[in-house]
C-alpha positions in Angstrom: 0.0 0.0 0.0 1.4 3.4 -0.9 1.2 6.0 1.8 0.5 9.6 0.8 0.5 12.7 3.1 -1.5 15.9 2.5 0.5 19.1 2.8 -0.2 22.7 1.8 1.5 21.9 -1.6 -0.6 18.8 -2.3 -0.2 15.1 -1.8 3.4 14.0 -1.4 4.5 10.3 -1.0 5.2 9.4 2.6 8.9 8.5 2.1 9.6 11.9 0.5 7.7 13.7 3.2 9.5 11.9 5.9 12.9 12.7 4.3 11.9 16.4 4.0 10.8 16.4 7.7 14.1 14.9 8.7 16.1 17.5 6.9 14.0 20.2 8.4 14.6 18.9 11.9 18.4 18.6 11.3 18.6 22.1 9.9 16.6 23.5 12.9 19.0 21.7 15.3 22.0 23.1 13.5 20.7 26.7 13.7 19.8 26.2 17.4 23.2 24.9 18.3 25.0 27.6 16.4 22.9 30.2 18.3 24.2 29.0 21.7 26.8 31.4 23.3 29.4 28.7 23.8 29.2 27.7 20.1 29.4 31.2 18.9 32.6 31.6 21.0 34.2 28.4 19.6 33.5 29.6 16.0 34.3 33.3 16.4 37.1 32.9 18.9 39.3 30.3 17.1 42.0 32.8 16.0 45.7 32.3 16.5 48.6 34.6 17.2 52.2 33.9 16.1 54.4 33.5 19.2 58.2 33.5 18.7 61.4 34.1 20.6 64.8 35.4 19.8 66.1 33.5 22.8 65.6 30.1 21.3 64.3 28.4 18.2 63.9 24.8 19.3 66.4 24.0 22.0 66.3 26.2 25.1 69.8 27.4 26.0 71.0 26.7 29.5 70.9 30.4 30.6 67.1 30.2 30.7 67.1 27.1 32.9 68.2 25.9 36.3 71.5 24.9 34.7 72.3 28.6 34.1 71.1 32.0 35.2 67.4 31.0 35.0 66.4 34.1 33.1 63.0 34.2 31.4 63.4 34.2 27.6 62.5 37.0 25.3 59.1 36.6 23.6 57.4 38.4 20.7 53.9 37.9 19.3 51.6 39.2 16.5 48.9 41.8 17.2 46.0 40.6 19.4 42.5 40.7 17.8 40.1 43.6 18.1 38.3 43.5 21.5 41.3 42.2 23.4 41.4 43.7 27.0 44.4 41.8 28.4 46.8 39.0 27.7 47.9 36.0 29.7 50.9 33.6 29.4 51.3 30.1 30.9 54.4 28.0 30.5 54.2 24.3 31.4 56.2 21.0 31.1 53.8 18.2 30.2 56.7 15.7 30.3 57.3 16.1 34.0 56.8 12.9 36.0 53.4 12.5 37.5 51.8 15.7 36.3 52.2 18.8 34.2 54.6 21.1 35.9 53.9 24.9 35.8 56.9 27.1 35.1 55.3 30.5 34.6 52.0 32.2 35.1 51.6 35.8 33.9 48.3 37.7 33.5 46.6 41.1 33.0 49.3 42.1 30.5 48.1 45.3 28.7 46.3 44.4 25.4 48.8 46.4 23.3 51.8 44.5 24.6 53.7 42.8 21.7 56.8 41.4 23.5 58.4 40.5 26.8 62.1 41.3 27.3 64.7 38.7 28.5 65.0 38.4 32.2 61.7 39.7 33.4 61.8 40.5 37.2 60.4 37.8 39.4 58.1 40.2 41.3 54.4 40.0 41.8 53.3 43.1 39.9 55.3 44.6 37.1 55.6 48.2 36.0 52.9 47.9 33.3 50.4 46.5 35.8 50.6 42.9 34.8 50.8 40.3 37.5 52.7 37.1 38.0 51.4 34.0 39.5 53.0 31.2 41.5 54.8 28.4 39.7 55.2 24.8 40.8 58.6 25.6 42.4 56.5 27.6 44.8 57.9 30.9 43.6 56.4 34.0 41.9 57.3 34.6 38.3 59.4 32.5 35.9 61.1 29.3 37.0 63.4 27.8 34.3 63.4 24.3 33.0 64.9 21.8 35.4 64.0 18.4 34.3 65.0 15.3 36.3 67.1 12.7 34.4 68.5 13.2 31.0 65.6 12.8 28.7 64.4 15.9 26.7 61.3 17.7 28.0 58.9 19.9 26.0 58.2 23.4 27.4 55.0 24.8 26.2 54.5 28.6 26.1 50.8 29.4 25.7 49.7 33.0 25.1 46.1 34.0 25.4 44.2 37.2 24.2 41.3 37.8 26.5 38.2 40.1 26.2 38.5 41.0 29.9 41.1 41.6 32.6 41.2 38.8 35.1 41.9 41.0 38.1 43.3 38.1 40.1 45.7 38.9 43.0 49.4 38.4 42.7 50.4 34.7 43.1 47.4 33.1 41.3 47.9 29.6 40.3 47.6 28.2 36.8 44.3 26.6 37.7 42.9 29.9 39.0 44.0 31.7 35.9 42.6 29.1 33.5 39.3 29.1 35.4 39.1 32.9 35.2 39.8 32.8 31.4 36.9 30.5 30.6 34.6 32.2 28.1 37.0 35.1 27.5 39.6 33.7 25.1 39.7 35.5 21.8 42.9 34.0 20.4 45.9 32.0 21.4 49.5 31.4 20.4 51.8 28.5 21.2 55.6 28.1 21.2 57.4 24.9 22.3 61.0 24.6 23.3 63.1 21.6 24.3 65.6 21.2 27.1 67.5 18.3 28.6 70.3 18.1 31.1 
């Protein structure tokens, strides 16, 4: 028996009508999902910034580690997107035994900042108003690579352009900064260096 369905355009065979209804539902769901704030963020906020350093290309020299002076490396990045209110930087070692080790947490950098000099002071608040958090050595500011053993470790420098200032106190942890950044990331940049002792 052939099933037919009455619509405003006339009688349409049931299979065709069901197919059209399915496409209609799918399209409606796609529009609804795209309208959600979180999805708009993921689409509109997927920009990247180019993050580079004159201090290292691939291998991090000893002067920026616990084997040397332990200076923070120079960093430079491309312009942040329109609407950026502040920048944040987090440096981690995902190869550390047991857990990801945090080497640097820096936040509330002015939006127009395009570089950090070598050897940034390890003080809580810097002259431009930016603040430094506590690393996993238990100190404020940058803590250079100091991996156990002799295997190479990857050190991941992540820069974030944010649409708000975080206004966290000096000494905030990586977890606190990442929680405060949720929903505010406009763009990000990544740079990875290697070091082994």
